[in-house]
C-alpha positions in Angstrom: 40.4 61.3 37.7 44.0 62.3 38.8 43.9 61.9 42.6 46.9 59.8 43.5 47.3 58.9 47.2 47.8 55.7 49.2 46.5 57.3 52.4 42.9 57.0 53.4 40.8 59.9 52.7 37.4 61.5 53.3 35.5 62.7 50.3 33.3 65.8 50.7 30.6 65.7 47.8 29.4 69.2 46.9 25.8 69.4 45.5 23.6 72.3 46.4 26.0 73.8 49.0 28.7 75.4 46.7 30.7 77.3 49.4 33.7 76.5 51.6 32.6 78.5 54.7 29.7 77.7 57.1 29.0 74.3 55.2 27.7 71.6 57.6 28.9 68.5 55.8 32.2 69.9 54.8 32.8 71.0 58.5 32.2 67.5 59.7 34.5 66.0 56.9 37.2 68.3 57.9 37.0 67.2 61.5 36.9 63.5 60.6 40.5 63.0 61.1 41.2 62.1 57.4 42.6 64.3 54.7 39.5 65.7 52.8 39.2 65.6 49.0 36.3 67.8 47.8 34.1 66.3 44.8 31.7 67.8 42.4 29.8 65.9 39.7 28.2 67.4 36.7 25.4 65.1 36.7 24.3 63.8 33.2 21.0 62.7 34.6 20.2 66.4 35.1 22.2 68.0 32.2 21.0 65.6 29.5 17.4 66.9 30.0 18.4 70.5 29.6 17.3 71.9 26.1 18.8 75.2 26.4 22.5 75.0 25.6 23.3 78.4 27.1 21.7 77.5 30.4 22.4 80.3 32.9 22.1 78.0 35.8 24.8 75.8 34.5 27.1 78.7 33.9 26.4 80.0 37.5 27.4 76.4 38.8 30.4 76.2 36.6 31.7 79.7 37.5 31.1 79.0 41.2 33.0 75.6 41.0 35.9 77.3 39.2 36.0 80.0 42.1 36.0 77.3 44.7 38.9 75.5 43.1 40.9 78.6 42.8 40.5 79.1 46.6 41.4 75.5 47.3 44.5 75.8 45.1 45.7 78.7 47.2 45.6 76.3 50.2 47.6 73.6 48.0 44.5 71.6 47.8 42.1 71.0 45.0 38.7 69.4 43.8 37.8 66.4 41.8 35.4 67.6 39.2 33.7 64.8 37.1 31.1 64.8 34.4 28.9 61.7 34.0 26.5 59.5 35.9 27.0 59.7 39.6 26.4 55.9 40.3 29.1 55.0 37.6 31.5 57.6 38.8 31.2 56.3 42.4 31.7 52.9 41.3 35.0 54.0 39.9 36.1 56.1 42.8 35.7 53.2 45.3 37.9 51.0 43.2 40.6 53.6 42.6 41.1 55.3 46.0 41.2 54.3 49.7 38.1 56.1 51.0 37.3 55.9 54.5 34.3 58.1 54.8 31.9 60.2 52.5 30.1 63.4 53.6 27.6 65.3 51.9 24.5 67.6 52.6 21.0 66.1 52.4 19.2 66.9 49.3 15.3 66.2 49.7 14.2 66.0 46.0 12.9 62.7 44.7 15.7 62.1 42.2 18.4 63.0 44.7 17.0 60.7 47.4 17.0 57.9 44.9 20.6 58.7 43.6 21.8 58.8 47.3 20.4 55.5 48.1 22.2 53.8 45.1 25.5 55.5 46.1 24.9 54.4 49.7 24.7 50.8 48.5 28.0 51.2 46.5 29.8 52.6 49.5 28.3 50.1 52.0 29.8 47.1 49.9 33.2 48.7 50.6 32.4 49.4 54.2 32.7 53.1 53.5 30.7 55.3 55.9 28.2 57.7 54.2 27.2 60.6 56.3 24.6 63.1 55.2 24.1 66.4 57.0 21.4 69.1 57.3 22.6 72.2 55.6 20.2 74.0 53.1 17.4 74.4 55.7 17.2 75.6 59.4 14.8 72.7 60.3 14.3 69.6 58.1 11.9 66.7 57.7 10.4 66.1 61.0 12.2 68.6 63.2 8.9 70.7 63.4 5.9 68.6 64.3 2.4 69.4 65.6 1.0 68.5 68.9 0.0 65.1 67.4 3.4 64.3 66.3 2.7 64.8 62.6 4.2 67.1 60.1 2.5 70.5 59.6 0.6 70.9 56.3 -0.5 74.6 56.9 2.0 77.3 57.0 0.9 79.7 59.8 1.0 77.2 62.6 4.2 75.7 61.1 5.9 79.2 61.1 4.7 79.8 64.7 6.3 76.5 65.8 9.4 77.2 63.7 9.9 80.5 65.5 9.3 79.1 69.0 12.0 76.5 68.4 14.5 78.6 66.4 17.3 80.1 68.7 21.0 81.0 68.3 22.1 77.4 68.3 20.3 76.7 65.1 21.5 79.8 63.4 25.1 79.5 64.4 27.6 79.2 61.5 30.1 76.3 61.3 33.6 77.6 61.7 34.9 75.6 58.7 38.0 77.9 58.2 39.6 76.7 61.4 40.2 73.3 59.8 41.1 74.3 56.1 44.5 72.8 56.9 42.8 69.2 56.7 42.2 69.4 53.1 44.2 66.8 51.2 47.2 68.5 49.5 47.3 67.7 45.8 46.7 69.2 42.3 43.8 68.0 40.2 43.2 68.1 36.5 41.4 70.8 34.7 37.6 71.1 35.1 35.6 69.5 32.2 34.7 72.4 29.8 31.1 73.5 29.1 31.9 72.7 25.6 33.0 69.2 26.4 29.6 68.7 28.1 27.7 70.1 25.1 26.9 73.5 26.5 28.1 77.2 25.9 28.7 79.9 28.5 25.5 82.1 29.1 26.0 85.8 29.1 24.2 86.7 32.3 24.6 89.3 35.0 24.0 87.3 38.0 22.5 89.0 41.2 24.6 89.8 44.1 24.7 87.3 47.1 24.5 90.3 49.6 21.2 91.4 51.0 21.6 94.7 52.5 20.1 96.1 55.8 18.2 98.8 54.0 16.5 96.3 51.8 15.5 94.2 54.8 14.3 97.1 56.7 12.0 98.3 53.8 11.1 94.8 52.6 7.7 94.4 54.3 6.5 97.9 52.9 7.9 97.6 49.4 8.2 93.9 48.4 4.8 93.6 46.7 5.6 96.3 44.2 7.2 94.8 41.1 8.5 98.1 39.7 10.6 98.7 42.6 14.0 97.0 43.3 12.7 95.8 46.7 13.3 92.1 46.6 16.6 90.4 47.4 17.0 88.2 44.2 18.8 85.9 46.5 17.0 82.7 45.2 19.8 81.5 42.9 22.3 81.7 45.8 20.0 79.8 48.2 19.2 77.3 45.5 22.9 76.4 44.8 24.2 77.2 48.3 26.5 79.9 47.6 25.2 81.6 50.7 24.5 80.1 54.1 20.8 79.9 55.1 21.9 80.4 58.7 23.7 83.7 58.2 20.8 84.8 56.0 18.2 83.9 58.7 20.2 85.7 61.4 20.1 88.9 59.3 16.4 88.5 58.7 15.6 87.9 62.5 17.5 91.1 63.2 15.9 93.3 60.5 12.8 91.8 58.9 10.2 89.4 60.2 8.6 89.5 56.8 11.8 88.4 55.1 12.3 85.7 57.8 8.7 84.4 56.9 9.9 84.0 53.3 12.8 81.8 54.5 10.5 79.8 56.8 8.3 79.1 53.5 11.5 77.5 52.1 11.8 75.3 55.1 8.0 74.6 55.1 8.0 73.4 51.3 11.3 71.3 51.9 9.5 69.4 54.7 6.3 69.0 52.5 8.4 67.4 49.8 10.4 65.3 52.3 7.3 64.1 54.2 4.9 63.9 51.3 7.1 62.9 48.4 4.1 62.3 46.0 4.0 66.2 45.3 7.6 65.6 43.8 6.1 63.0 41.4 3.6 65.2 39.7 0.6 64.6 42.0 -1.6 67.1 43.8 -0.9 67.5 47.6 -4.6 67.1 48.0 -5.6 64.0 45.8 -9.1 65.2 45.2 -7.7 67.9 43.0 -6.3 65.5 40.5 -10.0 64.9 39.6 -10.2 68.4 38.0 -11.0 68.3 34.3 -8.3 70.6 33.0 -8.3 72.3 29.6 -5.1 71.0 27.8 -5.3 73.8 25.3 -1.9 74.2 23.7 -2.6 77.6 21.8 -3.8 79.1 25.0 -0.8 77.8 26.9 1.5 79.3 24.3 -0.2 82.8 24.7 0.4 82.6 28.4 4.1 81.5 27.9 4.8 84.3 25.5 3.0 87.0 27.5 0.2 87.6 25.0 -2.9 87.1 27.2 -4.2 90.6 27.1 -3.8 91.0 30.8 -0.9 93.3 31.2 0.4 92.2 34.5 0.4 88.6 33.5 2.1 89.4 30.3 4.7 91.6 31.9 5.5 88.7 34.4 5.9 86.2 31.7 8.2 88.5 29.5 10.3 89.2 32.5 10.6 85.5 33.1 11.5 84.8 29.4 14.0 87.6 29.2 16.0 87.3 32.5 15.0 84.0 34.2 13.4 85.9 37.1 9.9 86.9 37.9 8.8 89.2 40.8 7.1 87.0 43.6 3.8 88.8 43.7 3.6 88.5 39.9 4.5 84.7 40.0 1.3 84.3 42.1 -0.8 86.2 39.6 0.5 84.4 36.5 0.2 81.0 38.2 -3.3 81.7 39.2 -4.2 82.9 35.7 -2.9 79.8 34.0 -4.6 77.4 36.4 -7.9 79.3 37.3 -8.6 81.6 34.4 -7.4 79.4 31.6 -8.2 76.1 33.7 -5.0 74.7 32.3 -3.2 72.0 34.4 -0.8 73.6 36.9 1.8 71.0 36.1 2.3 72.8 32.7 3.0 76.0 34.2 5.2 74.3 36.9 7.4 72.7 34.2 7.6 76.0 32.3 8.9 77.8 35.4 11.3 74.9 36.0 12.8 75.3 32.6 13.0 79.2 32.8 13.8 80.2 36.4 17.2 80.9 37.4 16.4 80.3 41.0 14.3 77.1 40.2 13.9 74.9 43.3 11.6 71.9 43.1 10.1 72.2 46.6 9.4 76.0 46.3 8.2 75.8 42.7 5.8 72.8 43.3 4.7 74.5 46.6 4.0 77.8 44.8 2.2 76.4 41.9 0.0 74.1 44.1 -0.8 77.1 46.3 -1.9 79.0 43.4 -3.9 76.2 41.8 -5.5 75.5 45.3 -4.4 71.8 45.2 -1.7 72.4 47.8 -1.2 73.1 51.5 -3.4 76.3 51.9 -6.3 75.9 54.5 -9.1 77.4 52.2 -7.7 77.3 48.8 -9.9 77.1 45.7 -12.1 80.3 46.1 -9.1 82.5 45.8 -9.0 83.7 42.2 -6.8 86.7 41.6 -8.2 89.4 39.5 -5.1 90.4 37.3 -6.6 93.8 36.6 -7.2 94.7 40.3 -3.7 93.3 41.2 -2.1 95.6 38.5 -4.1 98.6 40.0 -3.0 97.8 43.4 0.6 96.8 42.9 1.6 98.6 39.7 -0.5 101.7 39.9 1.7 103.8 37.6 2.1 100.9 35.3 5.9 101.3 35.4 6.5 97.5 35.6 3.9 96.9 32.9 5.3 99.5 30.4 8.8 98.3 31.0 7.9 94.7 29.8 4.9 95.3 27.6 5.9 98.4 25.6 3.0 98.1 23.2 0.4 98.2 26.0 -2.1 100.9 25.2 -1.6 100.5 21.4 -3.4 98.7 18.7 -0.7 96.0 18.8 -1.7 94.9 22.3 -4.2 91.9 22.2 -7.6 92.0 23.7 -8.0 89.9 26.9 -8.1 86.2 25.9 -10.7 85.4 28.4 -13.3 87.3 30.4 -12.6 87.4 34.1 -16.2 86.8 35.2 -16.8 84.0 33.0 -13.4 82.4 33.9 -14.0 82.8 37.5 -17.4 81.0 37.3 -16.0 78.3 35.0 -13.1 77.6 37.4 -15.4 77.5 40.6 -17.7 75.0 38.7 -14.8 72.6 37.6 -13.4 72.6 41.1 -16.6 72.1 42.8 -17.5 69.2 40.3 -14.1 67.6 41.1 -14.4 67.9 45.0 -18.2 66.6 44.8 -16.9 63.6 42.8 -14.1 63.0 45.4 -16.7 63.0 48.2 -18.8 60.2 46.7 
């Protein structure tokens, strides 16, 4: 730590909001009346669990932080960049500097909520104000409630209420740049290197943070076809806050109601996580579904992971995921349904695998998507829906362009036979689910 100043400062703590413009917490920090010192912590509680030492997500964060520092340095400002355990870092910060206030944007994940409670206790002992702001969603927690005053647990009525409430006020950008002069003027130390943190730079071609008008206009018609470049790939930028959700929602509202619905799904799953935190702790949203007798078959799971199931659309999706850390959304649904319903393997295994591989991994959306596919989540009539992977391929990849790209041996003797019969798997799944729900009713 190289910040040396005797004046009181406000600290803005970057987390999943890695941008200087239209950043809610940073806006309020810059208007606090105190010189603002930005802070970022490479959190060992998260990094120590990463097995891949060339983690593309960490490279993305590292490069983004470096870019923000360069922009701050052009304004004679800088950022404190720390590596370690947040609680210990904050214990040192409050001893070393005269901090008046701390600002940050709310993170709704279970670990983040607990971490922030611990940091709040440290700051409270020193009478330091800790202010958290809404930034990564349009509506959070309990801003959208049913007529009974309870959180929505079904998407369609939630989305209607979301659209009824949403107006220009909620989509307005924060004019941060008007207050950039309020950054504390100082020069920081170098950022801890990836090597010092035990990692290496990943060679990865990250998607653009720009969603063009043409893509939005064609989104509803083309988004379900994985062979087309018809989806935004914006997920990693939303996950780490390198784009503003408000700006993106404004564009979507102007050009594509279907794309706007995808953004509303993000808000929906974030409020599910905030209001029903058990889903973030490995439990089914609908508790009865924890009674399902899953098959914990490691060889079958391995075939699914490697894209060797004998169902070409499933295999193409898994190979795309393994190769580039991304999978088309339609195919995510098919692969997740196949694992949990065709193979009757616990959806939590698949959720964890996606969490490890996805560049745009987000706990709320990943958990919500997996529980939707498994039938244990928020859907109104869930467990009868069992995707037929062959029918999905015929409908959404009729020329097999996507399949042939990722499964080049398809149609040859090298490609495996289907590992499970669709009709048998469907009947087995329906029986297992019915048995579990009958048991729950007793």
